[in-house]
C-alpha positions in Angstrom: -79.5 108.7 -6.8 -80.9 108.0 -3.5 -83.6 105.7 -2.5 -85.6 105.4 0.7 -87.9 102.2 1.4 -92.1 104.2 1.3 -93.7 100.6 2.6 -93.3 97.3 2.9 -96.2 95.0 2.3 -96.5 91.5 3.9 -99.5 90.0 2.4 -101.2 87.1 4.0 -101.4 84.6 1.6 -105.1 84.8 1.0 -105.3 88.2 0.1 -102.4 89.4 -2.3 -104.4 92.1 -3.8 -104.7 93.8 0.1 -104.3 97.4 -0.4 -104.1 97.8 -3.9 -99.8 96.6 -4.1 -99.5 93.4 -5.6 -97.6 90.5 -7.4 -98.2 91.0 -10.8 -99.4 94.8 -10.9 -98.9 97.2 -13.3 -99.3 100.8 -13.4 -100.8 102.2 -16.8 -99.7 106.0 -18.3 -102.3 107.6 -16.4 -101.4 105.9 -13.2 -104.0 103.1 -13.1 -103.4 100.4 -11.1 -104.0 97.0 -12.8 -103.9 93.4 -11.0 -103.1 90.5 -12.9 -103.3 86.9 -10.6 -101.4 84.8 -12.8 -102.0 81.5 -11.0 -105.8 81.8 -10.4 -106.3 83.2 -14.0 -108.3 86.6 -13.6 -107.5 90.7 -13.4 -108.9 93.6 -12.2 -108.3 97.3 -12.1 -108.2 98.9 -8.6 -109.3 102.5 -7.9 -107.0 105.0 -5.4 -109.0 104.1 -2.6 -108.3 100.0 -3.2 -111.8 99.1 -4.6 -112.4 97.2 -7.5 -113.4 99.4 -10.2 -114.1 95.6 -12.2 -112.6 92.4 -12.6 -112.5 90.1 -15.5 -111.0 86.4 -16.8 -111.9 82.8 -15.8 -112.5 83.2 -12.6 -115.1 85.6 -10.8 -113.4 86.5 -6.9 -116.9 87.9 -6.3 -114.8 91.3 -5.3 -116.6 93.7 -7.6 -120.3 94.0 -9.1 -118.3 94.0 -12.6 -116.9 91.3 -13.9 -115.9 90.6 -17.4 -116.4 86.7 -17.7 -114.1 85.3 -20.7 -111.5 81.7 -21.2 -107.6 83.5 -20.1 -105.1 81.1 -18.5 -102.0 82.8 -16.7 -102.6 86.0 -17.7 -98.7 87.8 -17.8 -98.9 91.3 -19.3 -101.4 94.3 -19.7 -100.7 97.4 -21.6 -103.0 100.6 -22.5 -103.7 101.4 -25.5 -105.4 105.1 -26.8 -109.1 104.0 -27.4 -108.7 103.1 -23.5 -109.4 99.4 -24.3 -106.5 96.8 -22.4 -104.5 94.0 -24.4 -104.1 91.1 -22.2 -101.6 88.5 -23.1 -102.4 85.2 -21.8 -99.9 82.4 -21.0 -101.2 79.2 -20.8 -103.4 80.0 -23.8 -100.7 81.6 -26.1 -103.0 84.5 -27.0 -103.2 88.0 -26.5 -107.1 89.5 -26.0 -108.1 92.8 -26.0 -110.2 94.0 -23.0 -112.7 96.7 -23.2 -113.8 97.3 -19.7 -116.1 100.1 -20.3 -118.5 98.0 -21.9 -117.7 95.3 -20.5 -116.8 93.4 -23.2 -113.6 91.0 -24.8 -112.3 89.7 -28.2 -109.1 88.1 -29.6 -106.7 89.8 -30.8 -104.1 87.6 -31.6 -103.9 83.9 -31.6 -100.4 84.3 -31.1 -100.1 79.7 -31.0 -101.3 80.0 -34.6 -98.7 82.8 -35.6 -96.2 80.6 -34.4 -94.9 81.9 -30.3 -94.1 79.0 -28.8 -96.0 80.9 -25.4 -96.2 84.4 -25.4 -94.9 86.2 -22.3 -95.3 90.4 -22.6 -97.3 92.4 -25.2 -96.1 96.3 -25.1 -97.7 99.3 -27.0 -95.2 101.3 -28.1 -97.9 104.6 -29.7 -96.5 106.8 -26.6 -93.9 107.7 -28.2 -94.8 108.2 -31.9 -93.1 105.2 -34.0 -92.7 104.7 -38.1 -95.9 102.5 -37.8 -99.6 104.4 -37.8 -101.6 104.7 -34.0 -98.3 102.4 -32.7 -97.5 99.2 -32.9 -97.5 96.0 -29.9 -94.3 94.0 -29.3 -94.2 90.8 -28.0 -91.9 88.1 -26.9 -91.7 84.2 -26.4 -90.1 83.2 -23.4 -88.2 79.5 -24.3 -88.8 80.3 -27.7 -86.2 82.8 -28.4 -87.9 85.7 -30.4 -89.4 88.7 -30.5 -92.3 90.2 -32.1 -93.7 93.7 -33.8 -97.5 93.7 -34.2 -99.9 96.1 -36.3 -103.0 97.5 -34.1 -104.9 94.7 -35.9 -102.6 91.9 -34.3 -100.9 90.9 -38.3 -97.0 90.4 -37.7 -94.9 93.1 -39.0 -91.2 91.5 -38.0 -89.5 89.0 -36.0 -86.4 88.9 -34.2 -84.6 86.2 -33.4 -84.6 82.7 -35.2 -86.6 80.7 -32.7 -83.1 78.8 -31.4 -80.9 80.2 -28.7 -78.2 82.6 -29.3 -76.3 85.5 -28.1 -74.1 88.4 -29.7 -72.5 90.8 -27.2 -71.8 93.2 -30.3 -74.3 95.7 -31.7 -76.1 93.2 -34.6 -79.3 93.9 -37.1 -82.8 93.0 -36.5 -82.3 89.9 -39.0 -78.7 88.5 -37.1 -80.2 89.0 -33.1 -80.8 85.9 -31.2 -81.7 85.8 -27.6 -82.0 82.7 -24.9 -85.1 82.3 -22.6 -86.9 86.6 -22.6 -88.0 86.2 -19.7 -88.8 90.5 -19.6 -89.7 93.0 -22.4 -90.6 96.9 -21.5 -90.7 99.6 -23.1 -88.3 102.7 -22.9 -88.5 106.3 -22.7 -87.4 107.3 -25.9 -89.6 104.6 -27.4 -86.9 101.3 -27.8 -87.4 98.3 -26.3 -85.8 96.9 -23.8 -85.2 92.7 -23.5 -84.5 90.8 -20.3 -82.1 88.2 -22.0 -82.1 86.0 -18.9 -80.9 83.2 -19.8 -77.7 85.1 -21.5 -77.4 87.2 -17.7 -77.9 90.7 -20.2 -80.0 93.1 -20.8 -80.3 93.9 -24.5 -81.7 97.0 -26.5 -83.9 97.7 -29.2 -83.0 100.5 -31.1 -86.2 100.2 -33.1 -84.8 103.6 -35.3 -82.2 102.0 -36.3 -82.9 98.6 -36.5 -80.1 97.1 -34.5 -80.1 95.4 -30.9 -77.1 96.2 -28.7 -76.1 95.2 -25.9 -76.8 97.7 -22.4 -75.6 95.3 -19.4 -73.9 91.8 -19.1 -71.3 90.1 -20.7 -73.2 86.4 -21.7 -72.3 84.9 -18.5 -73.8 84.5 -14.4 -72.0 85.9 -11.6 -71.7 87.9 -8.6 -73.5 91.3 -8.5 -70.8 94.0 -7.9 -71.6 98.3 -7.8 -70.0 100.5 -9.6 -68.9 98.6 -12.3 -69.6 99.3 -16.0 -72.8 98.0 -16.9 -71.0 96.2 -19.8 -69.0 93.7 -17.0 -71.9 93.2 -15.1 -72.7 89.8 -14.1 -76.3 88.8 -12.6 -77.0 85.3 -10.5 -77.8 81.6 -12.2 -79.7 79.0 -10.5 -78.6 76.2 -13.0 -80.7 73.6 -11.1 -83.8 76.1 -11.5 -86.4 75.6 -14.5 -86.2 79.6 -15.1 -82.3 80.5 -14.6 -81.6 84.4 -15.0 -82.6 87.7 -13.4 -86.2 87.9 -13.6 -87.7 91.4 -13.4 -87.1 94.4 -16.0 -88.2 98.4 -15.1 -87.4 101.5 -16.4 -88.2 105.3 -15.4 -88.6 108.8 -17.0 -84.8 109.5 -17.2 -83.7 106.1 -18.7 -82.5 104.7 -15.7 -82.9 100.4 -16.4 -83.9 98.6 -12.9 -83.1 94.9 -12.9 -84.2 92.3 -10.6 -81.5 90.0 -10.4 -83.3 86.7 -9.0 -80.5 84.8 -7.8 -78.0 87.3 -6.2 -81.4 88.4 -4.5 -80.8 91.9 -5.1 -82.4 95.1 -7.4 -79.5 96.6 -9.5 -79.8 100.3 -11.5 -78.0 100.9 -14.9 -78.1 104.8 -14.8 -77.6 106.3 -18.1 -73.5 107.0 -17.8 -73.8 103.1 -17.9 -72.8 101.9 -14.6 -75.1 99.4 -12.5 -75.0 100.1 -8.6 -77.0 97.7 -5.9 -80.4 99.8 -4.4 -81.7 96.6 -3.1 -81.4 93.7 -1.7 -78.8 92.2 1.3 -77.8 89.5 -1.5 -77.9 86.6 0.8 -81.4 85.1 1.1 -83.8 83.7 4.1 -86.5 81.5 1.8 -89.7 82.3 4.4 -88.6 84.9 6.5 -90.8 88.4 5.3 -89.3 91.4 6.0 -89.9 93.9 8.6 -92.3 96.9 7.7 -90.4 98.9 9.8 -86.8 98.4 8.0 -85.6 102.1 6.6 -82.3 100.8 4.4 -83.1 98.9 1.2 -79.8 97.4 1.6 -81.1 95.4 4.3 -84.3 93.9 2.6 -84.5 89.7 1.9 -85.7 89.2 -1.4 -85.3 85.4 -1.9 -87.2 85.5 -5.6 -87.9 88.6 -6.9 -90.5 88.8 -9.7 -92.0 91.1 -11.6 -91.0 95.2 -10.9 -92.7 97.5 -12.2 -91.9 101.6 -11.8 -94.4 104.6 -11.7 -94.0 108.2 -10.3 -91.2 108.2 -8.6 -91.7 105.0 -7.2 -90.3 101.5 -7.9 -92.6 98.3 -7.0 -90.4 95.7 -5.8 -92.9 92.4 -5.7 -91.5 89.2 -3.9 -93.2 85.5 -4.7 -93.1 84.9 -0.9 -95.8 87.4 -0.5 -93.9 90.4 -0.1 -94.4 94.1 -2.2 -91.5 96.7 -1.1 -92.1 99.7 -2.5 -89.1 101.9 -3.0 -89.0 106.0 -3.4 -86.6 108.1 -5.0 -84.7 110.6 -3.1 -83.6 114.1 -4.5 
């Protein structure tokens, strides 16, 4: 599979939402584009014309005529529910909120701190694929807490994967045996399974819901360089032992089951195809902190990616944000 650079955005620091593409941005199933400003504690939805339909959160930037005020801190992830409401994880308050933009209302969905979460990361609705749970369920993870939870649509726990202590298994294990080590991302795959970026284990794991097992998709459990063309189970991902958040930061998938990893400390984006082979699709490897990418660049392998963060895939495009306020949009080539 070939990729080309569709667009490079150099955001001015004072306008990280410019042109409708943002660092903490997510696309809904219908293509709706949502924005989460992690550090300023607010979120919103943008139209195709880059106008704000609404904003919500603890801070009102005055960008929209509709602002829904509620006490969120460090919004981390957003997922759509079938009734048009949204679930938003609030890392700073350790809660999940249910936001109803049409009604301009918000309510607490789950007090994850009281449930026992150490720290909430993502919240992912799985009902788009049909599950054993009527109407679907919500999967959420703890970052430092090293656990993955399944909640029902009333916010009640159904099951917990992980003991709360770091661990790792190369072999396929049952839900009861599974252990993780600092989970930075959790995404739903096209077949309805969950994919875990098990970051301090430098690997990608797959929660196979129908079988009740967790299996290894990529990685050896040890850090190392980004080598292309090798089996994903022999691949290594970058490390910075001096950083608070070590290992890869970002994970996404497309409709064909290709897995994309933001290999943060190797400064590249890697793709794992359904045959289990890993390749580098973006990034030159040697990072230049503070250097912006040239919007005229046309080779993905020349991109400067000092600190890849929350990636997203939508409609043939992979959105690669870098914490330095650049966003690169890659497009599949047939």
